[in-house]
C-alpha positions as CSV (number, residue, x, y, z in Angstrom):
1,M,48.0,-154.8,-85.3
2,K,46.4,-155.1,-81.9
3,W,42.9,-156.0,-83.1
4,L,44.2,-159.3,-84.4
5,N,44.5,-160.5,-80.7
6,L,40.9,-159.6,-79.9
7,P,38.0,-162.0,-80.0
8,L,36.1,-162.0,-83.4
9,S,33.4,-159.5,-82.2
10,G,36.2,-157.3,-80.9
11,Q,38.0,-157.5,-84.1
12,L,35.0,-156.3,-86.1
13,K,34.4,-153.4,-83.7
14,A,38.1,-152.4,-84.0
15,M,38.0,-152.5,-87.8
16,T,36.9,-149.7,-90.1
17,P,34.2,-150.4,-92.8
18,A,36.9,-150.6,-95.4
19,Q,38.9,-153.1,-93.4
20,I,35.8,-155.2,-92.8
21,S,35.0,-155.2,-96.5
22,E,38.6,-156.2,-97.3
23,A,38.5,-159.0,-94.7
24,E,35.2,-160.3,-96.1
25,A,36.5,-160.3,-99.6
26,A,39.7,-162.1,-98.5
27,A,37.6,-164.7,-96.6
28,T,35.4,-165.3,-99.7
29,R,38.4,-165.6,-102.0
30,N,40.1,-168.0,-99.5
31,R,37.0,-170.2,-99.4
32,L,36.6,-170.2,-103.2
33,I,40.2,-171.2,-103.7
34,G,39.7,-174.0,-101.1
35,L,36.5,-175.2,-102.9
36,L,38.3,-175.3,-106.3
37,L,41.3,-177.1,-104.8
38,T,39.2,-179.7,-103.1
39,L,37.0,-180.3,-106.1
40,G,39.9,-180.5,-108.5
41,G,41.8,-182.9,-106.2
42,A,38.8,-185.2,-105.9
43,V,38.4,-185.3,-109.7
44,M,42.1,-186.0,-110.2
45,F,42.0,-188.8,-107.6
46,S,39.0,-190.3,-109.4
47,C,41.1,-190.7,-112.5
48,K,43.4,-193.2,-110.7
49,A,41.1,-196.2,-111.2
50,I,40.7,-195.4,-114.9
51,V,44.5,-195.2,-115.5
52,I,45.0,-198.5,-113.6
53,K,42.4,-200.2,-115.8
54,L,44.0,-198.8,-119.0
55,S,47.4,-200.1,-117.8
56,Y,46.0,-203.6,-117.3
57,L,44.3,-203.6,-120.6
58,D,47.2,-202.2,-122.7
59,Y,50.1,-203.9,-121.0
60,G,48.9,-206.7,-118.8
61,V,51.3,-205.3,-116.1
62,S,51.4,-206.8,-112.6
63,S,49.8,-204.8,-109.7
64,I,53.1,-204.5,-107.8
65,V,55.0,-203.2,-110.9
66,L,52.3,-200.6,-111.6
67,L,52.2,-199.6,-107.9
68,G,56.0,-199.3,-108.0
69,L,55.9,-197.0,-111.0
70,R,53.3,-194.9,-109.2
71,M,55.4,-194.5,-106.1
72,G,58.7,-194.3,-107.9
73,F,57.5,-191.2,-109.9
74,A,55.9,-189.7,-106.8
75,L,59.0,-190.2,-104.6
76,P,61.1,-187.2,-105.8
77,F,58.2,-184.8,-105.1
78,F,57.6,-186.2,-101.6
79,L,61.4,-186.1,-100.8
80,T,61.6,-182.4,-102.0
81,I,58.5,-181.2,-100.2
82,G,59.3,-183.2,-97.0
83,Y,62.8,-181.7,-97.0
84,L,61.5,-178.2,-97.4
85,K,58.9,-178.7,-94.6
86,R,61.3,-180.5,-92.2
87,G,61.4,-177.8,-89.6
88,K,58.5,-176.7,-87.4
89,T,56.6,-173.6,-88.2
90,G,54.1,-171.5,-86.3
91,N,52.4,-173.6,-83.6
92,Q,53.6,-176.9,-85.1
93,Q,55.8,-179.1,-83.0
94,S,58.8,-181.0,-84.1
95,V,58.3,-184.7,-84.9
96,S,59.1,-186.8,-81.9
97,P,60.5,-190.4,-82.4
98,R,57.2,-191.8,-81.2
99,A,55.2,-189.7,-83.7
100,F,57.7,-190.5,-86.4
101,G,57.2,-194.3,-85.8
102,V,53.4,-193.9,-85.8
103,I,53.5,-191.9,-89.1
104,M,55.7,-194.6,-90.7
105,L,53.3,-197.3,-89.7
106,L,50.2,-195.3,-90.9
107,G,52.0,-194.6,-94.2
108,I,52.8,-198.3,-94.7
109,C,49.2,-199.4,-93.8
110,G,47.3,-196.5,-95.3
111,Y,49.1,-196.2,-98.6
112,Y,51.3,-199.2,-99.3
113,L,48.9,-202.0,-98.1
114,A,45.8,-200.0,-99.0
115,S,47.1,-199.1,-102.5
116,Y,48.3,-202.7,-103.2
117,T,45.0,-204.3,-102.2
118,D,43.2,-201.6,-104.3
119,F,45.3,-202.3,-107.3
120,L,44.7,-206.1,-106.9
121,G,41.0,-205.6,-106.6
122,L,40.8,-203.5,-109.7
123,Q,41.8,-206.6,-111.7
124,Y,38.3,-208.0,-111.0
125,L,36.1,-204.9,-110.6
126,S,35.0,-202.0,-112.7
127,A,36.5,-198.6,-111.9
128,G,33.1,-197.3,-110.8
129,M,32.4,-200.2,-108.4
130,E,35.9,-199.8,-106.9
131,R,35.4,-196.1,-106.3
132,L,32.0,-196.8,-104.6
133,I,33.5,-199.3,-102.2
134,L,36.4,-197.0,-101.4
135,F,34.1,-194.1,-100.9
136,C,32.6,-195.9,-97.8
137,Y,35.7,-195.2,-95.8
138,P,34.0,-192.2,-93.9
139,T,31.5,-194.7,-92.4
140,M,34.4,-197.0,-91.4
141,V,36.2,-194.0,-89.7
142,L,33.0,-193.3,-87.7
143,L,32.7,-197.0,-86.6
144,I,36.4,-197.4,-85.8
145,Q,36.5,-194.3,-83.7
146,R,33.4,-195.4,-81.9
147,V,35.1,-198.6,-80.9
148,A,38.6,-197.4,-80.3
149,F,38.0,-193.9,-78.8
150,K,34.4,-194.1,-77.7
151,T,33.6,-191.2,-80.0
152,P,29.8,-190.8,-80.0
153,I,27.9,-191.3,-83.2
154,K,24.9,-189.0,-83.8
155,P,21.6,-190.6,-84.9
156,V,21.8,-188.9,-88.3
157,Q,25.3,-190.5,-88.8
158,W,23.9,-193.9,-88.0
159,V,21.2,-193.3,-90.6
160,A,23.8,-192.1,-93.1
161,T,25.9,-195.2,-92.5
162,I,22.9,-197.5,-93.1
163,I,22.1,-195.6,-96.3
164,C,25.7,-196.1,-97.5
165,Y,25.6,-199.9,-97.0
166,V,22.1,-200.3,-98.4
167,G,23.5,-198.4,-101.5
168,I,26.5,-200.8,-101.6
169,G,24.0,-203.8,-101.5
170,L,22.1,-202.4,-104.4
171,A,25.2,-201.6,-106.4
172,F,26.2,-205.3,-105.9
173,S,22.8,-206.6,-106.9
174,G,23.0,-209.3,-109.5
175,S,26.7,-210.0,-108.8
176,D,27.9,-213.5,-108.3
177,F,29.2,-214.0,-104.7
178,S,29.9,-217.7,-104.9
179,L,33.1,-219.0,-103.4
180,G,36.0,-218.3,-105.6
181,D,34.2,-215.8,-107.7
182,K,36.5,-213.1,-109.0
183,F,34.0,-210.3,-108.2
184,S,33.9,-211.4,-104.6
185,L,37.6,-211.4,-104.4
186,G,37.9,-208.0,-106.0
187,A,35.2,-206.5,-103.7
188,G,36.9,-208.0,-100.6
189,L,40.3,-206.6,-101.6
190,V,38.9,-203.1,-102.2
191,F,36.9,-203.2,-99.0
192,L,40.1,-204.1,-97.1
193,S,41.8,-201.2,-98.9
194,A,39.1,-198.8,-97.6
195,L,39.5,-200.2,-94.1
196,L,43.3,-199.7,-94.1
197,Y,42.9,-196.2,-95.4
198,S,40.4,-195.4,-92.6
199,F,43.2,-195.9,-90.1
200,Y,45.4,-193.5,-92.0
201,V,42.6,-190.9,-92.0
202,I,42.1,-191.3,-88.2
203,G,45.8,-191.0,-87.6
204,S,46.0,-187.8,-89.8
205,G,43.2,-186.3,-87.7
206,K,45.3,-186.9,-84.5
207,L,48.7,-185.9,-85.9
208,T,48.2,-183.1,-88.5
209,P,47.1,-180.5,-85.9
210,V,50.4,-181.2,-84.1
211,I,53.0,-181.4,-86.8
212,G,51.2,-180.0,-89.9
213,S,49.4,-181.7,-92.7
214,I,52.1,-181.3,-95.3
215,R,54.8,-182.8,-93.1
216,Y,52.5,-185.6,-92.1
217,T,51.6,-186.4,-95.7
218,S,55.2,-186.2,-96.9
219,L,56.6,-188.5,-94.2
220,A,53.8,-191.1,-94.5
221,M,54.1,-191.2,-98.3
222,L,57.9,-191.5,-98.1
223,A,57.5,-194.6,-95.9
224,A,54.9,-196.0,-98.3
225,C,57.2,-195.4,-101.3
226,A,60.2,-197.1,-99.6
227,V,58.2,-200.2,-98.8
228,V,56.6,-200.4,-102.2
229,L,60.0,-200.2,-104.0
230,L,61.4,-202.8,-101.6
231,H,58.4,-205.1,-102.5
232,V,59.2,-204.6,-106.2
233,L,62.9,-205.6,-105.6
234,L,62.1,-208.6,-103.4
235,S,59.5,-209.9,-105.8
236,G,62.1,-210.2,-108.6
237,N,60.5,-207.5,-110.7
238,T,62.1,-204.4,-112.2
239,L,61.0,-200.9,-113.1
240,L,63.6,-200.6,-115.9
241,G,63.3,-201.5,-119.5
242,L,59.5,-201.2,-119.6
243,P,57.4,-199.9,-122.5
244,W,57.4,-196.1,-122.7
245,G,53.7,-196.0,-122.7
246,L,53.7,-197.8,-119.3
247,Y,56.0,-195.1,-118.0
248,G,53.5,-192.6,-119.2
249,Y,50.8,-194.3,-117.2
250,G,53.2,-194.4,-114.2
251,I,53.7,-190.6,-114.4
252,M,50.0,-190.0,-114.6
253,L,49.4,-192.2,-111.5
254,G,52.4,-190.9,-109.5
255,V,52.2,-187.2,-110.3
256,F,48.7,-186.3,-111.5
257,C,46.7,-188.9,-109.5
258,T,48.8,-188.9,-106.3
259,V,51.1,-186.0,-105.6
260,I,49.2,-183.0,-107.1
261,P,45.7,-184.0,-105.9
262,G,47.1,-185.1,-102.5
263,Y,48.4,-181.6,-101.7
264,M,45.5,-179.9,-103.4
265,V,43.0,-181.7,-101.1
266,T,45.3,-181.0,-98.1
267,E,45.4,-177.3,-98.8
268,G,41.6,-177.3,-99.6
269,I,40.8,-178.9,-96.2
270,R,43.0,-176.2,-94.5
271,R,40.9,-173.5,-96.2
272,I,37.4,-174.8,-96.0
273,G,37.5,-177.5,-93.3
274,A,37.3,-181.3,-93.3
275,N,33.4,-181.5,-93.3
276,D,32.9,-179.4,-96.4
277,A,35.8,-181.2,-98.1
278,A,34.1,-184.6,-97.4
279,I,31.0,-183.4,-99.0
280,L,32.8,-182.1,-102.1
281,G,34.6,-185.5,-102.3
282,A,31.3,-187.0,-103.4
283,V,32.1,-185.8,-106.9
284,G,34.8,-188.5,-107.0
285,P,32.7,-191.6,-107.6
286,V,30.5,-189.7,-110.0
287,A,33.5,-188.6,-112.0
288,T,34.8,-192.1,-112.1
289,I,31.5,-193.5,-113.3
290,V,31.3,-190.9,-116.0
291,L,34.9,-191.4,-117.1
292,E,34.7,-195.2,-117.2
293,F,31.6,-194.9,-119.4
294,F,33.4,-192.7,-122.0
295,I,36.9,-194.2,-121.8
296,L,36.3,-197.8,-120.9
297,G,32.8,-198.4,-122.1
298,E,31.7,-199.7,-118.7
299,Y,28.5,-198.6,-117.0
300,L,26.2,-199.4,-114.1
301,N,22.7,-200.6,-114.6
302,L,19.7,-198.7,-113.2
303,V,19.6,-200.5,-109.8
304,Q,23.4,-200.2,-109.4
305,A,23.2,-196.5,-110.2
306,L,20.5,-196.1,-107.5
307,G,22.9,-197.8,-105.1
308,A,25.7,-195.5,-106.1
309,G,23.4,-192.5,-105.5
310,L,22.6,-193.8,-102.0
311,V,26.3,-194.3,-101.1
312,I,27.1,-190.7,-102.2
313,L,24.1,-189.4,-100.3
314,G,25.1,-191.2,-97.1
315,V,28.6,-189.8,-97.2
316,V,27.3,-186.3,-97.9
317,I,25.0,-186.6,-94.8
318,I,28.0,-187.7,-92.7
319,G,30.0,-184.7,-93.9
320,R,27.2,-182.3,-93.1
321,S,26.5,-183.8,-89.7
322,K,30.0,-183.4,-88.3
C-alpha cells in the first residue's frame, strides 16, 4: 500500500474515512494492550520482594541459593526465547562481538550483581523500603548520563530528583544509621543494587534500538543466569534436595516475578513508549507496600508513607518530563 510510505499527514489524506476509523481503533487497542502489559508487569515485579521475604521467613535460605533458584527456573525460558530470536529481523542488526561483550557485562552487573546485592539487602529491610530505594534508579540514570554522556537535565528533572531524595530521607526517618547497624547495611546494599541496575537501563537504551529489546534481554539474562549458577557451585551450595516449598518460591521468583513481567514490560514499552511506562511503574512500590501489609504484617508510619509518596511523585515527574 503506497500510503504507508507517505508522511503521517499524507497517510491521513490518502486514507478513506473507514480506513482512518480502523487505524484509530487499532492504535487505541494497541495502546490499551501496552498499558495493561506494563501495569501487570510492574505489579508482578513488585511481588519479588514479598516472595524473597517469605522464603527467608519459612526456610532461612541463603541469598545465593535463593537467587540460584530464581535464575535456574528462568534459564530455560531465556534460552528458548533467545534461540527463537537469534536472527535479525526488520531494521535490527546482527549482534557484533563487541556488542555481545557489552551485553554480557551489562547482564552480569545489571542482573547478577544487582540481584545479589538486592537479595542480601532484603535480609535487613522491609519489602516496602527495599522497593522505594530501588525505585530511585531513574534519578540515577539521569545523573549517570549527565556525567558520562553530557546529557542535559531539565530544571523540572532536577526538581524531581530532589523530591525523590527528600522522600527517601523521610522514609528513613527514625532509622538507626549507627556504624554496623543492619538497617544501614541493608539500605546500602539495595542502593548499590539500584545503581548497578541503572547501568543496565542505560545500556538497554543504547543497544535495544539496534538489536531489538527481546534479544538484548535474553542475552543479558543468559549471562546473568550463567554467573549466578557458577557462584552457587563455587560457594559449595547446591540447588538439589531442597524442600519442595522452596522450589515453589523459586518458580514464583524465576517465572512469575522475572520472565513473564520482564517480557510484559518490554512489550509494553514498545507499544506505549518508555516515558509512559516509567510513570506506570510507579504502581510497583505502592503494590509492594500494600502486599507487605496484608501478607507480612509490615507497614510504614505516617512520615515514611509521606516519604514514599514523594519518591513516587518524583519518578512520575521524571517520566512525564522526558
